[in-house]
C-alpha positions as CSV (number, residue, x, y, z in Angstrom):
1,M,90.5,94.8,85.0
2,T,94.2,95.6,85.3
3,L,96.0,97.4,88.1
4,T,98.4,100.2,87.3
5,P,102.0,98.9,87.7
6,A,103.1,99.4,91.3
7,H,106.0,101.7,90.4
8,E,103.6,104.1,88.6
9,V,101.2,104.8,91.6
10,T,101.7,108.0,93.5
11,T,101.2,107.0,97.1
12,A,100.7,110.3,99.0
13,P,97.2,110.9,97.5
14,V,96.3,107.2,98.1
15,V,97.2,107.6,101.8
16,A,95.1,110.7,101.9
17,L,92.2,108.9,100.3
18,G,92.5,106.1,102.9
19,L,92.6,108.4,106.0
20,L,90.3,111.1,104.9
21,G,88.0,108.8,102.9
22,G,87.8,106.3,105.7
23,F,86.9,109.0,108.2
24,I,84.2,110.5,105.9
25,T,82.8,107.1,105.0
26,A,82.5,106.0,108.6
27,R,81.1,109.3,109.7
28,E,78.5,109.7,106.9
29,S,77.4,106.1,106.7
30,G,77.3,105.6,110.4
31,F,79.0,102.2,109.8
32,R,82.6,102.3,111.1
33,P,83.6,99.0,109.5
34,L,82.9,100.5,106.0
35,G,85.3,103.3,106.8
36,G,87.9,100.7,107.9
37,L,87.5,99.0,104.6
38,V,88.4,102.2,102.7
39,L,91.3,102.7,105.1
40,A,92.6,99.2,104.5
41,A,92.1,99.2,100.7
42,A,94.1,102.4,100.4
43,G,96.8,101.1,102.7
44,V,97.2,97.9,100.7
45,L,97.5,99.9,97.5
46,A,100.0,102.3,98.9
47,G,101.9,99.4,100.5
48,R,102.1,97.6,97.1
49,T,104.0,100.6,95.6
50,T,106.1,101.1,98.7
51,L,107.2,97.4,98.6
52,A,108.0,97.6,94.9
53,T,109.9,100.9,95.2
54,R,111.6,100.8,98.6
55,G,111.4,97.2,99.9
56,P,109.9,95.4,102.9
57,G,111.6,97.4,105.7
58,M,110.2,100.8,104.4
59,T,106.9,99.1,103.7
60,V,106.6,98.0,107.3
61,A,107.7,101.3,108.7
62,L,105.3,103.4,106.6
63,A,102.4,100.9,107.2
64,A,103.1,101.3,111.0
65,L,103.0,105.1,110.6
66,Y,99.7,104.8,108.7
67,V,98.1,102.5,111.2
68,L,99.5,104.4,114.3
69,G,98.3,107.7,112.7
70,F,94.8,106.3,112.4
71,G,95.0,105.1,116.0
72,A,96.4,108.4,117.3
73,S,93.7,110.4,115.6
74,H,91.1,109.1,118.0
75,P,92.6,110.4,121.3
76,L,93.9,113.5,119.4
77,A,90.3,114.2,118.3
78,K,89.3,114.5,121.9
79,K,91.8,117.3,122.4
80,I,91.6,119.2,119.1
81,G,88.5,117.9,117.3
82,G,87.7,115.3,114.7
83,W,88.6,117.1,111.5
84,P,91.8,118.8,112.8
85,S,93.0,115.4,114.1
86,V,92.3,113.6,110.9
87,L,93.9,116.3,108.8
88,S,97.0,116.3,111.0
89,V,97.7,112.6,110.8
90,T,96.9,112.7,107.1
91,A,99.5,115.4,106.6
92,V,102.2,113.5,108.4
93,S,101.4,110.3,106.5
94,M,101.3,112.0,103.2
95,A,104.6,113.9,103.8
96,A,106.3,110.6,104.8
97,Q,105.0,108.8,101.7
98,H,106.0,111.6,99.4
99,L,109.5,112.0,100.8
100,L,110.3,108.3,101.3
101,V,108.4,106.7,98.4
102,D,107.1,109.0,95.7
103,R,110.4,110.8,95.1
104,H,112.0,107.4,94.5
105,R,109.5,106.0,92.0
106,R,110.5,105.2,88.5
107,R,108.7,107.5,86.1
């Protein structure tokens, strides 16, 4: 099995997969660590491209946004509900990835 070269991966959908897929996996399986595994795997894949494209500083910044968004979705869910919360933090992370990474990838 060969991974797609890092500079060819579009990260915004990968981030969406991690946040939305992690939420759905945890919710439907009833096993939160499984959702965390989906979240982590997508984060590593997006981070690989970010590192190759934009360097370590941007990788750390966007990884922090991803993890903080995940963390913020929990208290936010108590105010606006689970789905609106997850969709909101996903939209922010996707927009950041698109603007700061995907637009700078080699094609």
